Structures are given as structure tokens and as C-alpha cells.
N, C-alpha and C positions, 0 to 999 in steps of 0.2 A: 890725416894729422890734424889735430886740432892746434890753434893758435895759443891757447891757454886753458888750463883747468885749475880752479880755485881749490879744488880737493886733492891736487895732486902735488907733493913737495917738491917734485922737479920744476913746477911752475910758480909755486907759492909756497915759501918755507919761513916760519912755520904755518901749517894750515890751521884752520879752526880760529876761535876766539883767542884773543891774546891779552896779556896784562899790559898796562900802560907803560910805555918806555921800550916796549920790545922791538927789535929791529927785524922787520919783515922784507925779505928779498922776493922781488917779483922778476918773472922770467916770462917772455914770449917767444914763440918761433913764428917766422913769417917766410913763405914760399920765396926762394931767391928769384923767381921769374917776376915778382911784384917790383922789384928794384926799389926797396924801402930805403928812404933817404933820412928819415927821422921817424922817431916812436916816442910816445908820451904817455905817462900814467897820469889821469886826471882823478884826483882825489878830493872829495868833499870831506873835510876833517870833522872833528867832534865839536868843532864851533860853528859849522855849517859853512865855512869858507872853503872854496875850490882851489886846490893847489895843483900846479901843473908841474909834473916832474918829468924831466928829460931821461930817457932811457939811453943806453949806451951799447953799441954793437959789441958783441963778445964772442964771436966765433961762428963756425958753421955747425949745423946740426945734420950730419950727412951731407950727401952732395947736393941736394935741393932746397934746404932750408937752411936759416940762420938764426941766431940768438940775439935778443936784445934784453937788456936787464936794468934795473935800478933797485933802490932801497927806500923805505919809508918808516919813519918812527913816530907813531902816536904818542903824544905827550900825557894825554889825560883820558879817563873813562869816557866813553860814549860810542856812538855809531859812527863809523866811516863808510862811505859809498863810493865806488871807483869803477872806471872803465879805462880803455886804452884807445889811442887814436894814432893811425898811421899816415905818413905823407910818402907816397909812392908815384912811380911813374904812370900810373893808372888814375891817380887823383887821390883825394882824402878818404879815409875809412874809419869807422868807429866800431870797436869791438866791444860787445856787451854780452850779458850772460844768456845762456841757453840751458837746456834741460841738463842734468848731471853735473853742473858747474863748468862746462865748457863754455868757450868763446863763439860768438856768430857775428859776423859782419852784419851790421844793420839791426842788432838785437834791441829791445827796448828796455832791458831792465839792468841796473847796475848791480854788481856784486856788493855785499855787506861785509863789512870788517868790524866785528864785535870787539870792543876794547874795555876790559874790566879792571877794577881797581887792584893795584899790586897786593894788597892786604886782605882781598876778598878769600874768605875761608868758609866751607860748609862743614857740618858736621859729619864725623866719620862713621857714627854707629849705624846709620841707615844704609850706607853703600854695601851693595852685595846681598842686601836682605830681601824680605817679601813683606808687603803690606796686605792688611785685610781691611776692608771697609765694612762697617756695621751700622744700619739703620737701627737704632737702640730698641725702639718700640717693637721691632719684628723680629729679632734675632732669636732670642731665648727667654723664656718666663721662667723664673726661678720656682715658681709654685708657691710662693708666699703671697697670701691673700692681700688685695690692695684695700687699705683703709682710707677713709676720708678723701675719696676721690673728688678733685675739685669740680664745682658745679660747671655744667656746660659740655661735659665730656661724657661719651658713651663707652662701654666696655664690651668688646666681642666675648662671646662666651666659648666660641668654637675657633680655636687656633688656625684652623684650615679654611676659615671662611674667606671670602673675596673681601678686600678693603672697600669701605663705602665710596661710592663714585657719583651717587645721585645728589642732584640738589636738595636741599631741606625745603620745609614748607613755604619759606620765604624766597625760594629760588637761588639761594646761596650755597656755595660749597664752603663748608667751614673746616674739613680735615680734622674733625673733633672726635674721630672714632679710634679707639685704642685697643691694643691686644695684650698689652701687660708686660712686653719685654722689659728687661730690667737689668741694673749693673750686676747684681747677684747671679743672674741667669749667664751673663757673659762670663763671670768668673767660673762658673760651673763648667763651661766649655772650653777652657784654657788648654787643657790636654788634647782636645780635638784641633784646635788652632795650632798648636806646637806641632802635631802630627803632621800638618800641612807645611811646616818649615817657616810659619809666620814669625816675623821678628818685630813688627809693630802693628797696633790696631788703630786705625783711624775711625774716630766716632763721630757720626753727625751729631749736632747739638744736644747737649744732655742737660742744659739749664732750664730752669722753671719756664714753661712756655705752655700755651694753652691750645696748641695744635700738634698733631702727632708729628710732623716734621721738625717742629721747635725751631724754626728759623724766624719766628717772631718773639724774641727773648723778652719775658716778663721781670726775671731778676738774674743778673750775671752772678750774684753772690751765692745762689741756692742750686742744688741739683733738683731737677723736677721731681716732684713727690712720687710720681709713678715708676721712676727709675731708681729711686732710693734716697740716700743721704750722702753727705759729704764723707762720712765715716765708710759707707759702702765705696765710694769712688776711690778713697785712700786704700782700702782693702784690694780692690781690683788692681790698681798700679802696683802695689807691693807683690801680690800673688803672680801678676804678669812678670814683673822684674825678675823674680826667682826663676822664671822659665826662660829668661832671655828676650823678653817681649816688652817693648815699649807702647806708651800710650799718646796718641796724638789727638787732640781735640779740636773742635770747630768753633771759631770766633766769628760771630755775625756782629759787626760793628759799624755798618753803613746805616742801619735802621733798627729800631727796637719793635715790639709789638705795640699797637694801640692798647692791648689789654695788658698792661705792665705797670710796675709801681712808679715807672718814670712818666709815662704819658697818662694812663689810667681812664681812657675814654669811657670804658664800660663800667666804670665806678666800682670794680672789685676791690680795690685798694683803699677805699674810704674817700676823704676829701682831697687827698694829695694829688700830685701829678701835675704835668704842664698843662692837659686838658682842663683841669679842674681850677686851676688858679694860676694867674700870671705872676704870683708871688712865690710859686713853687721853685726851689733850687734848680729843678729840672727844666724850667721853662726856656732858659737861654739854649737848651741843648737843641731845640727844634726850631724850624723856620715856618711861622705862621704868617700867612698873606692877610688872613683876617681871622683873628682867634675867636672862639675856640674851633670852629669846623672846616676852615680853609687853611690847609697846611700841605707842605711839601712831602710825598710819600714815595715808597719804592715802586716804581713802575705802575703808579696811580692806584695802588692797592691802600685804600684808606686804613686797613689793619696794620700796615707797615710803615709809620711815620719815619721818615728821614731824620738822622742826627746830623747836627754840625760838627763833622769830626775835628774842625779847627778850633772849636770853643775850648778855651783852657780849663774849664772846670771838667768838661767831658774827658778831655785828654788826660787829665790828671787822674781822674776815676779809673779809666781803663789802662792807662801806660805809666801812672806815676809809681813811685817807690810805694811797695805793698798794695798796689792797686790790683785790678782783676787779673792782668796778665801774670804778674808774679805770685798772685796767691795761689792760683791753680797749677804754676809750675812747682810751688813748694808742697802742694798737695800731692803731687806725684807725675803729673804731666811731662812729657818730653819735648813738647811743643805745640804750635798752633797751626791749623789751617785756617787761613783767611778767605772767608766767604765772599764773593764778588769784589776781588781785590782791586779790579779796574775802576771801581767805583769808590774808593777809598783814596783820598788825596796824598800825595808823595809825602807831604808834612807827617801825616798821620802815620803811615807805614815806617818813615824813618824813625819816629817816636817809639813805635810799637817794637821795631827791631832793636833798639838801644835797650828797652826795657827787658826784653827777652835775653839779650846778650850780657846785659849787666848782672841779671840773676844767674844765668848758666850760659857760658859761651858756646856750648855743645847743644843747647836747645835749638830745635828746628823752627823755622818760619817758612810755611809753604803757602802758595796763593793759588786761588781758583783764576785761572786765565784760559780761555778757550782757544786763543789763537797762538801764533809764534809770540811768545812773551819778551823776547829780545828786541822787537821792534813794534810793539803793540802801541796803538794810540788811542787814548780814551780822552773824551771831551776836549778834542782839539790839541792834546799834550801828549808828545812822545814818552812813555814812561821808562823808567830807568831800574825795572825790578831786578834784572840779573847782573847789574854792574857793581854789585856790592853795597851792603849796608841796607838793604831792604829785603828781598827774598832769597831764602837758600835754595828754593826749588818750586816748581808749580804742577799742577795737574796737566798730564801730557795728551791733551785732546788730539794734536796732529798725529800722534803715533796711532791712537785708536781709529782715527779716520783713515789711516793708511792700511792698517791692518785688516779691518772689516772691509774696506774698499777692495783690497787685493782678493780677498776670499769670495767677494760677491761679484768678481768679474772685471774689475777695473784694471787698466792698463799697468802691468807690474812694474815697467820701468818709471812711470809717473809716480807710482806709489813708493817707489825706493827714493826717488828724488825728493818725496815730501819728507821721508825720514832723515836723508842725508842733510837737507837744508836745516833741520833742527840740530843735527850734529855740528854742522858747521856754524851754526849762529850762537850756539849756547856755550857758556864757559865750561870747561871740563868738570870742574867741580860742581857745577849744577848738573851736567848730564848724568853723573854717576848716581845721583839721588832724585831723579826725575819719577814722578809719580805715573807709572805706565799702566793706565787702566784701560779695558775694553767696555767698560759699563760703570755707570754709578747711578746715584739715586734721580739724577736729572736725565737719563737716558733710558731708552728701550733696553732691555735685556739682551746681553749679546746673542743668546740662543735665538731669541726671537728676530734679531736683525740677520742671523746667519741662515735661518731657515723658514721663517714665518711669511706671510704674505705681507707686503709692504702696507703699512698703515695709511700712508699718504695724508690726506686731509680728513681722513674718516675720524668721527668723534669717539667718545667714551662708550657710547651705548654699543657700537660695533667692537671696540677694542675689548670690552668686558667679555664678549661671547666667544671671543676667538681662542681656539686651542690648535696646536699643531697636530696633524695627522701622525700616523706611525712613520710614514715614509718621509715627511717633512723633518720630523725629530731626529731620524737617522742621518739624513743629510747635515741638518744643523749640528748634529754632535761631532760628525767627522770634521766640519769646519771649525767647531769650537775648539776641538783639540789642536788643530793647526793654529788657530788664533792665540791659544794660550801658550804654545810652543814658541811663536815669534814674541809674545809678549815677555816670556821669561828669559828670552836670550838677546833682546836688544838692549842698548844701552839704558841704564836707569833701573828702577826697582819696581817689578811688577806688583800691581795692586788689585786684589780679587774682591770684587762686590759680593758681599755675602750671598750665598746660595748659587751663584753662577758655577761653582764647582760641583754643586748637587743637582745641576741640571734645572734650574728654575727659568721659567720663561714669562714673558710679560711685555706688554707694549708701555705706553708712556704713563707717567704718574696718574694714578695711583697703583696700577697695575705691575709696576716694576718695583713696588714696594711691599709686596706679599711677605707672609711669614716663612721664616726658614722651615723647609720641610723636613723636620726631625722625623725619623723613623720611615720615611718614603723617599730618601735620597737616592740618587743615581750613583750607586757604589763604585761602578766602572769608572765613572768619570772623577769621582773623588780619588781614587786610586791613581788616575792619570795626574791629577794635580799634585797628590803625593810625591810621586816620581820626579815630576818637574822640580819640586823643592828639593830633591835629593840632588838632583843633577846641578841645581844652582850651588848647593853646598859643596859638591866634590869639585866642581870647576870655578870656584870662587876666585882664585888666583886670576883668572881671566875675565870672569864676568863682572867682578867689582869695579875694575878700572879700566878694561880694555877697550880699545879704539874699534872702529867700525870700517870694514872694507867691504864694498859692493864687489861680488864675484860675478854673477850672472843673473839678470833680472829681466827676463823678456818672456813674452807669451804667457804660459800658465806657471812659470816658476819664478820664485823670489829666493835668492841665496846671497849669502854674505859670510863674512869671517868677523870674528871679535879677536882681537890680538893684542898682545903686551911685547915690548922689545927690551932687550937687554944689549950690552955692547957685543955679545957673541953670538945670540941666537934669538929667535922669535917663537913664542908660544901662541898657539891659535886654535880656536874652535870654529869649525865650519859648519853652517847650519844651511840646509834647503829644504824648500817645501814646494811640493806639486799641487795645485789646488785642483786639477782636473780629475775627470772620472777615467783618463786614459794614461797610458804610460808615457813617461816623459824622459828626456835626457839633456844632461848639462854638458855641452860638447867642450873639448879642448881642455879639460882639468887632468890633472895627474896627482892623485892622492894614494899612490900605491903603497907607501909606507906610513900612512897614518893610521892613528889608532881608532879603531871602530867604538863607537860610544853607543848609538841608539839608532834605531829605524833602518834604512837600507845601506847595507855595506858598499864600499867601493870594491868592485871585482877586477879592476885593471883593464876592463874592456876598451880598447882604444877608440870606441866611439864616444866614450865620456861615462860620467855617472849616471847610472838609470835610476830612476824614481818610480815607484807603482803608483797606481791611482790613489790620489789623496795621501800620496806617500811623503816621506821626509827622510833626512840624513843628518846625522850629527856625527862628525869626526873630529879627532884631536891631533894636532900637528905640531912638531917642533922643528924649526928650520934653521939651518946653519949656512949662511951665504947662499940663500936660494935653494938649498938641497934639504930633502926631508932627512931627519934622523929620528932613531927610535926614540921613545918617551925616555926622558932622563929621570933619575930617582932622585 
């Protein structure tokens, strides 16, 4: 028996993140033989002060254990960290966190208690949905000939060519090769996206920029000419809305391009710009150590000069009334994804959130954060992304790491602990709209991670020549199906990186950014994704808001339930995955009266639920007082 488990309401109620002012009940159980004379809750509150709370003896737990309890009420948003101390006949003991939320004597890590603002709400429309990420140049070419291609860009004639990866004659990688994907092409494929169950498109940057990734913004006010016009964007948003699909756009606000109307190092935009004149209205946006050639830039890329987000003029331009943020919301976007959110100061994110919510309280603000965003520290400051007034949601890299790690052989209990840690630390209104991806434009393709030879430190030349063998693709395909199943069933919103559903492979940039293989798709894999979309719609009552319960995650198996509670009964989906090439069993479970949904059915075998090689099971249960009852109408 454990002393304490932060994820079990028997020991901590309520569990998970809480609103400020919520009364939390803590309970620990101690072996009677330790002769505990005093127990304490040591809590570092949201102000960073350590508060010592006396725990009170509250009765026996069976014949051999006893209970101690206390309450704590955090007054304001922030993070609290806590552990327990015992005074016993054997001496002084400290209880700290172990794997799975359990307590361990002599542990080294405190438990985290996330406290968010009482009025923190997130948009309802994304919950229960499906996201689809599009790299605009590579998704679909409408067929309309590109006129007046800006100088410095080259156009591929063959849609299926490999993206350019070699340095140019000057030894530079410019990312200036384009395939012609455009907004009208995306609009042409809305019926396909709707067939996948997609409810929101996340578009990588669409504003005028002179690289194919467009993270070097040249003009926030204009759609890039190779993608189309503002009218095309408005048309896409309207056509998508008619199909129940929203549009999320990428905002790159920590830097601009050097080749931009604001900086204009390359001289494309005449005599203006901060690089050309200290009298430029944009000069105060940037930090010059020695004008014009010595300036702060993003990760030392001189093509990406950093902006001073605290500059009042820059802030007004982006976040002011009728500024960039509000203009593109008015044009049809339903929210913003913030590039490198950890490099944007709190004051800027505060202002951006206000700008978004002032225009439309239901618009989304989603940030790029690679770690646990609840306790992220950047540039010496603990961030407050998820406490209210900043981000509604984040890109969920921890789930990606856990899903792919599990399927590639990492310890299943450790992978489940990663998942449960995020569930424990994030506010529930954030959890329900997490962007659960297993690949993006910044990562290797999921299929490659799951079946290809690891790239390690190998360079682009090696990566460019790699193709999986038939055997590797078969293994990778089996694993990808299981990865997508987990992605679609865990708390949050699955985000499909364009082409993953079609069987695209590829190592790091630019090989993960090839063109969608229209006419050469893996139709069986697409059918799998369509069915997963159907499952999300059919069981949206549970998957939209349902909590997570670990059932059995050991060896080759990862299994859990998603559930919702009412005063009278509990609805649940049971999901189990066997990653191995051998039969596996989940012992000690009884799903006799569960409704079979998909995969391996429960046969009532007393040995437990049997899963075939690379198999899975999805069952639906309704419980009344811990008994199974038939599905209710």
C-alpha cells in the first residue's frame, strides 16, 4: 500500500489542476508499526513561501494502517509544490513523488499543484474535434499558373520532386524552392478533409515571406502572392465554415524576416526599413548593437532579426485595435497559433490574448511549447501560459514523445506516467483542446520514426537517400495505426500532419515537408484515419471532456479508460494497445457486459483480456455503483 497518490481522489480531492480558492483535501496512510506521532504537509504556495500544515489523525485504514489528513486552499493562480513529513518512533521521514504519482520515502521530487484563475475559460468549438496541419506550399496546387513570382524564388515543375536540400553556390541553404501549393488548392480539398472528420485546419504561415516555410515574415498585412490573395483566404474560411471546419493561422511575432518591409536588409522594398534608415518607423522595433549590420537575431540567423515585443509601436501594430491580430480574425480566422511562444515575453502574450478575446471571446490562442507548459521556465522566468489570460492550449509534444516512445519499445509504465503527469498538471479546460500531434513540420515523419533507421547525427545527404524497405514500411504501418489510435483516444484533440494519413515518410526538414502524394496515397491507411474520425464522432460524449484512468500499463501493453461521471452512473471507453509481435494478456479485468466497439473483443476468459500481435481493443462500458450495466438509450 502506498502512503499517498496524487492522482487518486482517495488521497487528494479534487485531483488535477484546480481553480484558485478551491479547498483541497489531502490524506495519507501510514503503517501503524511506524508509530507516527505527527504528520505535516509542506506546501510552497503560489508566492513561493513554504507553509507547514499540521495533519490530523483521522482513523484506522484496516488493521495495519492509519489515516492522517488536512486541507489547503490556494488563494491565487500559480504553481504550488508540496511533500509530506512524518515524525515516528523510527525518526523523521520525508515523503516525495515517485512514478505514477505515488509517494516514496526519500524521494527527490515534490508534487505539483496547478492553480488557475477562476474565470479561465477556453473555446468550446475545438473540444472533441480533429485538427489537420497544412504546410501550404506542399499540400495542394490549384492548377492556376503563378504569375509574377518574386525574384529569388525557384519553382519546381514536378510536384513529386524531392525538396531542395543542397546549399547554393554560396554554400547557403535558402529554402527558396517552391512547389506552388496555394489557398485555392486547400479549398479544393475541403471535401477530402471533411471525410477525415477534420473540424479545424492549422495552416503554417501564410503571410508574404521569401522562404517556403514562411517563418521569415515580410509583410503581416498581405497573403504571400504564391498562396493567393486576401480574397482567397476569405473564400477558404467561408467554404470551410460551411463544412463545419475552422481555420487556425500561424503567427510569427518574435522575429521578422530580414527581407521584409520592416527590416529590408536585402533592399527589395526600396529605401525604407530599419536596416536602411535609423529614421524608419520600424527602427525602434529592433535591437541594433551597431547599426546596421550588428543586430540581435533569432538563434543567430541573420535573416531573422528579433523584434522588441515590448516596443509600444510594435505592440500596437500587432495587438492594437484593428491591428494584425484582429484584422485576420475579421477576415475569417478562428484563432492564432503562436510560434516559439517561450520566446515571447509575458506582457506581449497578455496583450495578444486581450486583443483576440476583445474581438471574439471564442477565438483560440494556442502556443508552441515543447515541454510541460504548466511549469515551463524560459530565460529565467517561470511562465504562466496555462493559468488564464494567456494561452488556451499548446502543442502537446509530451504526448507525442510518450506515444512514439511506447511503440518503439520504451517502458510502458514510464510512458503512461508522462501522459498522466500532463493530465495532472494541466487545467481541464486546456486538456480538452490540447493539440495532440505525432508529427509536425519540425519533426521527422511519424512513419519514419516508427519504422525507419534512426538518423542519429547523420546529415542531409544520408537522409535524402533513405527509403524504407517493404518490411520496414509494413512494421511502421502497423505501429502508425496504433499511434494514431492512441492519439485519437487520449485527452485533447488529435492533429494530423498533412500526408501522415497517406503514408508519407521523411527525415528532418526538408524531407518531412514533401508534397502531399495525390494519386499515390496509401488508401488503406486513409481508411483507418477516416474510421478513427468516425469513432470520435460516435463517442464524442466521452472523448470531448472525459477524464483519464490508467488501467494496466506494463510490458508490451498500454491501456486506459476515458470516462465521464454523473450522479448515478459512469460512462467509459476502454482502450488497450499491444505493441508486440506476440499475443498479450491484460490480467484481472472483467468487461463481461461491456459493449464491443473495435479490435479484439472481450471473451470472458478468466485469464483476462487477450490482445493479438500489434492488436488493440476498444470497449464501451456503463457502470452503476461499480457494476456493469447494458448500454443506456
